[in-house]
C-alpha positions in Angstrom: 9.0 -30.8 -9.6 7.0 -27.8 -10.6 3.6 -27.3 -12.1 3.5 -26.6 -15.7 0.7 -24.2 -16.6 -1.8 -26.6 -18.4 -1.3 -29.0 -15.0 -1.6 -25.4 -12.6 -4.9 -24.3 -14.4 -6.6 -28.0 -14.5 -6.1 -27.7 -10.4 -7.2 -23.7 -10.0 -10.9 -25.3 -8.9 -9.4 -27.2 -6.2 -6.5 -24.6 -5.2 -10.1 -22.1 -4.9 -11.5 -24.5 -2.6 -8.6 -24.7 -0.3 -8.8 -21.0 0.0 -12.1 -20.7 0.8 -11.6 -23.7 3.2 -8.6 -21.5 4.5 -10.8 -18.4 5.3 -14.1 -20.6 6.5 -12.4 -23.4 8.9 -13.1 -22.9 12.4 -13.5 -25.4 15.3 -9.6 -26.4 15.4 -8.4 -29.6 13.9 -11.3 -31.6 14.5 -13.7 -28.8 13.0 -11.3 -28.7 10.2 -12.0 -32.1 9.9 -15.6 -32.0 9.4 -15.5 -29.6 7.0 -13.0 -30.9 4.7 -16.1 -34.0 4.8 -18.3 -31.7 3.2 -15.8 -29.7 1.0 -13.3 -32.3 -0.4 -15.7 -35.5 0.0 -19.2 -34.4 -0.6 -19.1 -31.5 -2.8 -16.0 -32.0 -4.7 -15.2 -35.6 -4.3 -11.3 -35.4 -4.2 -11.2 -38.1 -1.8 -13.5 -40.7 -0.6 -14.6 -40.6 2.9 -12.7 -43.7 3.8 -9.3 -42.1 2.3 -9.8 -38.9 4.3 -10.4 -40.7 7.7 -7.1 -42.7 6.8 -5.2 -39.6 6.0 -6.3 -38.2 9.6 -5.6 -41.1 11.7 -2.3 -41.3 9.8 -1.6 -37.9 10.5 -2.4 -38.2 14.7 1.0 -40.5 14.9 3.1 -37.4 13.3 4.2 -34.5 15.4 3.4 -31.2 13.7 -0.2 -29.7 12.8 -2.7 -32.7 11.8 -5.1 -31.1 10.0 -2.9 -29.2 8.0 -0.9 -32.5 7.0 -4.5 -34.2 6.3 -5.2 -31.2 3.7 -1.5 -31.2 2.5 -1.9 -35.1 1.6 -5.3 -34.3 -0.2 -3.2 -32.2 -2.6 -0.4 -34.7 -2.8 -2.9 -37.3 -4.0 -4.1 -35.1 -6.5 -0.6 -33.4 -8.1 2.0 -34.8 -6.0 4.5 -32.9 -4.4 4.1 -29.3 -6.5 0.5 -29.3 -5.7 0.8 -30.5 -2.1 3.4 -27.7 -1.6 0.7 -25.0 -2.9 -2.2 -26.4 -1.0 0.0 -26.2 2.4 0.8 -22.4 1.1 -2.8 -21.4 0.3 -4.0 -23.1 3.4 -1.7 -21.2 5.8 -1.3 -17.9 4.2 -4.5 -16.0 5.7 -4.6 -17.0 9.0 -0.6 -16.3 9.3 -1.3 -12.6 7.5 -3.9 -11.9 10.1 -2.0 -13.1 13.1 1.0 -11.5 12.0 -0.7 -8.3 11.5 -2.1 -8.7 15.0 1.6 -8.3 16.4 1.7 -4.8 15.0 -1.9 -3.8 15.9 -2.1 -5.0 19.3 -0.5 -2.1 20.8 -3.6 0.1 19.2 -6.2 -2.3 21.0 -7.7 -2.0 24.4 -9.0 -5.2 25.7 -12.6 -4.2 25.2 -11.7 -3.6 21.5 -10.6 -7.3 21.1 -13.8 -8.7 22.3 -15.2 -8.4 18.9 -18.9 -9.6 18.8 -18.8 -10.6 15.2 -17.3 -13.8 16.2 -20.2 -14.7 19.1 -21.6 -17.3 17.1 -18.6 -19.0 15.5 -18.1 -21.0 18.3 -21.6 -22.9 18.4 -21.7 -23.1 14.6 -18.5 -25.0 14.9 -19.9 -27.4 17.4 -22.5 -28.3 14.6 -19.8 -28.8 12.2 -18.1 -31.0 14.9 -21.6 -33.0 15.2 -21.9 -33.1 11.4 -18.2 -34.7 11.4 -18.9 -37.0 14.0 -22.0 -38.6 12.5 -20.3 -38.7 9.0 -17.3 -40.6 10.7 -19.7 -42.7 12.7 -21.4 -43.9 9.6 -17.7 -44.8 8.0 -16.1 -46.4 10.8 -18.0 -48.0 13.4 -19.6 -51.1 12.3 -19.1 -53.7 14.9 -19.2 -53.9 18.8 -15.3 -54.0 19.0 -15.0 -50.7 17.3 -17.8 -49.2 18.9 -16.3 -49.5 22.3 -12.9 -48.8 21.2 -14.5 -45.0 20.1 -16.0 -45.1 23.5 -12.7 -45.7 25.2 -11.1 -42.9 22.9 -13.7 -40.5 23.6 -13.5 -40.7 27.5 -9.4 -40.9 27.3 -9.3 -37.6 25.2 -12.0 -35.9 27.7 -10.4 -36.9 30.7 -6.5 -37.1 29.9 -4.7 -33.8 28.9 -1.4 -35.2 28.0 0.2 -34.5 24.8 0.9 -38.3 24.2 -2.8 -38.9 24.3 -3.6 -39.1 20.8 -0.6 -41.0 19.3 -1.1 -43.6 22.3 -4.7 -44.0 21.5 -4.2 -44.5 17.8 -1.6 -47.1 18.8 -3.8 -49.1 21.3 -6.9 -48.9 18.7 -4.5 -50.5 16.3 -3.5 -53.5 18.4 -6.9 -54.1 19.7 -8.3 -54.1 16.0 -5.5 -56.7 15.3 -7.6 -59.5 17.1 -10.0 -59.6 14.2 -10.1 -61.6 11.4 -10.6 -59.2 8.9 -8.6 -60.1 5.6 -6.9 -58.0 3.0 -8.9 -57.7 -0.2 -7.1 -58.0 -3.7 -5.2 -54.9 -4.7 -3.5 -54.2 -8.0 -2.1 -50.6 -6.6 1.6 -50.4 -6.9 4.0 -49.5 -4.0 4.7 -45.9 -3.9 8.4 -44.7 -4.1 9.7 -43.5 -0.8 11.3 -39.9 -1.2 14.5 -40.4 1.2 15.2 -36.7 0.2 12.5 -35.5 2.6 13.7 -37.3 5.9 17.5 -36.3 5.4 16.4 -32.8 5.0 14.0 -32.9 7.8 17.1 -34.3 9.8 19.5 -31.6 8.5 17.4 -28.9 8.9 17.2 -29.8 12.3 20.8 -29.9 13.0 21.9 -27.3 11.5 19.1 -24.9 13.0 20.3 -26.3 16.4 24.1 -25.3 15.6 23.8 -22.0 14.3 21.5 -21.0 17.0 23.9 -22.1 19.7 26.9 -20.6 17.7 24.7 -17.1 17.5 24.2 -17.4 21.0 27.4 -17.9 22.3 29.0 -15.7 20.1 26.6 -12.9 20.8 25.8 -12.4 17.1 23.9 -9.2 16.3 21.6 -11.1 14.3 21.3 -13.7 16.8 17.7 -13.3 17.1 16.6 -14.8 14.0 18.4 -17.7 14.5 17.1 -18.8 17.7 13.8 -18.1 16.5 13.8 -20.3 13.4 15.6 -23.1 15.6 12.8 -22.7 18.4 10.2 -23.3 16.1 11.4 -25.9 14.0 11.8 -27.5 17.0 8.4 -27.1 18.0 7.0 -28.0 14.8 9.0 -31.3 14.9 8.0 -32.2 18.4 4.8 -31.2 19.3 1.7 -33.7 19.8 -1.4 -32.6 20.9 -2.4 -29.7 18.4 -2.4 -26.0 19.4 -3.2 -26.2 23.4 0.5 -28.0 23.7 2.1 -25.7 21.3 1.0 -22.6 23.7 2.3 -24.3 26.9 5.5 -24.6 24.8 5.6 -21.1 23.7 4.7 -20.1 27.3 7.5 -21.9 28.7 10.1 -20.4 26.2 9.7 -16.8 25.8 7.6 -16.0 29.1 8.5 -18.7 31.7 12.4 -19.2 31.4 13.4 -16.1 29.1 16.3 -14.2 30.5 14.8 -11.3 28.7 10.9 -11.5 28.7 10.1 -11.4 24.9 6.1 -11.2 25.8 4.3 -11.0 28.6 2.1 -14.2 29.3 -1.0 -11.8 29.0 -0.2 -10.9 25.5 0.4 -14.5 24.7 -3.2 -15.8 26.0 -4.4 -12.4 24.0 -3.1 -14.0 20.6 -4.1 -17.3 21.5 -7.6 -16.0 22.1 -7.9 -14.3 18.7 -6.4 -17.3 17.2 -9.3 -19.4 18.2 -11.7 -16.6 16.7 -10.2 -16.8 13.2 -10.3 -19.6 10.7 -7.4 -21.6 9.6 -4.7 -23.5 11.4 -4.1 -23.2 15.1 -0.3 -23.0 14.5 -1.1 -19.6 12.6 -0.1 -18.3 16.3 3.4 -18.3 15.5 3.1 -15.6 13.0 1.9 -13.4 15.9 4.5 -15.0 18.7 7.6 -14.6 15.8 6.5 -10.7 15.3 6.3 -10.2 19.2 9.5 -11.7 19.9 11.3 -9.5 17.4 9.4 -6.2 17.9 11.8 -4.7 20.0 14.4 -4.9 16.9 12.2 -2.7 14.5 9.4 -3.1 12.4 11.8 -5.0 9.6 12.9 -7.7 12.2 9.3 -7.7 13.3 8.3 -8.6 9.9 11.1 -11.1 9.5 9.9 -13.0 12.6 6.0 -13.2 11.3 7.5 -15.0 8.3 10.0 -16.9 9.8 8.3 -18.7 12.4 5.2 -20.1 10.6 8.0 -21.1 7.6 10.0 -23.1 10.4 6.8 -24.5 12.5 5.2 -25.9 9.2 8.0 -27.0 7.4 8.9 -30.1 9.8 5.2 -30.9 9.0 5.3 -31.3 5.4 8.6 -32.9 5.4 7.6 -35.8 7.7 4.1 -36.2 6.1 5.3 -36.4 2.8 8.4 -39.0 3.9 6.3 -41.4 6.1 2.9 -41.6 3.8 4.4 -43.6 1.1 5.9 -45.8 3.9 2.3 -45.9 5.6 0.9 -46.7 2.1 3.4 -49.6 1.2 2.9 -51.1 5.0 -1.3 -51.2 4.4 -0.4 -54.2 2.2 0.3 -56.2 5.4 -2.5 -58.0 7.2 -1.4 -56.7 10.6 -1.6 -52.9 9.3 -4.6 -53.4 7.5 -6.5 -54.5 10.5 -5.2 -52.1 12.6 -6.8 -49.3 10.5 -10.1 -50.4 11.5 -9.4 -49.5 15.1 -7.5 -46.7 14.4 -10.2 -44.8 12.5 -12.7 -45.7 15.5 -10.1 -43.8 17.9 -10.7 -40.7 15.1 -14.5 -41.0 15.6 -13.8 -41.1 19.7 -11.5 -38.1 19.2 -14.1 -35.9 17.3 -16.5 -36.6 19.6 -14.9 -35.8 22.5 -13.7 -32.3 20.7 -17.5 -31.6 20.2 -18.4 -32.2 23.8 -15.5 -30.2 25.3 -16.5 -27.1 22.7 -20.2 -27.8 23.5 -19.7 -27.7 27.2 -17.3 -24.3 26.7 -20.2 -22.5 24.9 -22.4 -20.3 27.0 -25.8 -21.8 27.2 -28.2 -19.6 25.7 -31.2 -20.6 23.5 -29.9 -18.9 20.5 -26.4 -20.7 20.6 -28.1 -23.9 20.8 -30.5 -23.1 18.2 -27.2 -22.1 16.0 -25.6 -25.4 16.7 -29.1 -27.3 15.7 -29.4 -25.0 12.6 -25.8 -25.6 11.3 -26.2 -29.2 11.8 -29.6 -29.4 10.1 -28.3 -27.6 7.1 -25.3 -29.8 6.8 -27.2 -33.0 7.2 -30.2 -32.0 4.6 -28.7 -29.7 2.2 -25.6 -28.8 -0.3 -25.0 -25.3 1.0 -21.2 -24.8 0.7 -19.4 -24.3 4.1 -18.3 -20.8 3.2 -21.7 -19.5 3.3 -23.0 -20.8 6.5 -19.9 -19.4 8.3 -20.8 -16.0 6.4 -24.4 -16.1 7.7 -22.9 -16.7 11.2 -20.6 -13.9 10.7 -23.4 -11.4 9.7 -25.7 -12.5 12.4 -23.1 -11.8 15.1 -22.5 -8.3 13.5 -26.0 -7.3 13.2 -26.8 -8.5 16.8 
């Protein structure tokens, strides 16, 4: 289960790439996918374009953090479960550290101080990355009229339907529509993968135990009940949330602001954290570190620090267990023609979602000439050069600080 020193040394370049990705990946799940295309496909060749698109499409079917699960699968392909775990840990740590620290530092900031101009060019840069990812994905996945129309329908549905079930429903419908083709499975000698049932049993056991101890702590009014309640809340969020960060924010708002008997945090505090999270690189679920700290802050700094650790652990753990359990099943099901044909439609849906994300982020950007220039320049650099993504991000941050 654990990496030997020799194997670990062999994977250091990959883990360094994951670390750089974690501190430069802006734009939410679809922006992260575009950066993965640049870093792990074009530059490092850890996976092929087709594999990355398949991983991402598969992860859209699961609850939890889809971009985190996609990156975890890249690590899983390279070094099995141990490297997948290390990939996840390195990916989430920088953002969770920053967001957890915010729960301590928020009281020292005023609203004006939180409006940091250094990030003002990050959003138009993220649009450039999304457009690049959309173009690359289009070339890979849109190869006939049927997939083109599936892409358009998925793009329109994503733009106008805001339900958390939109993404998984589109993925399933895309797979059904593309099954009307006569595409055949090419010959393959790849052996079926062993299904790790332990992961599913562990996921279910933790879900049951978290609920049991949370309720026991509540009904018996334990002095230490807050950590048990916190772990159960965030493990449930990670197990059930579809639709990414916006749905997670809504669930946190309902849990900790709207229906909490003792209000753990105000709506303004939650939205402030969500706003800062969007300006930072890394997974959107890193907001959990901030909320975990805020929920525990009135119990003292020790408990607040525990909340900053416990909440991200609880919310990312289901994503890891589910993706590592279901991926071998998915891999084995691809041997059947129904699933193989479905992949064509599923990938087309993913492209549509990427273009919808590009349009929505573009519409949210202030329509100033310099923002349009940043978008166009980012796209041009990505398409015409091999410049690593971190340098583009650093240039935009320095430009924001300078101007």
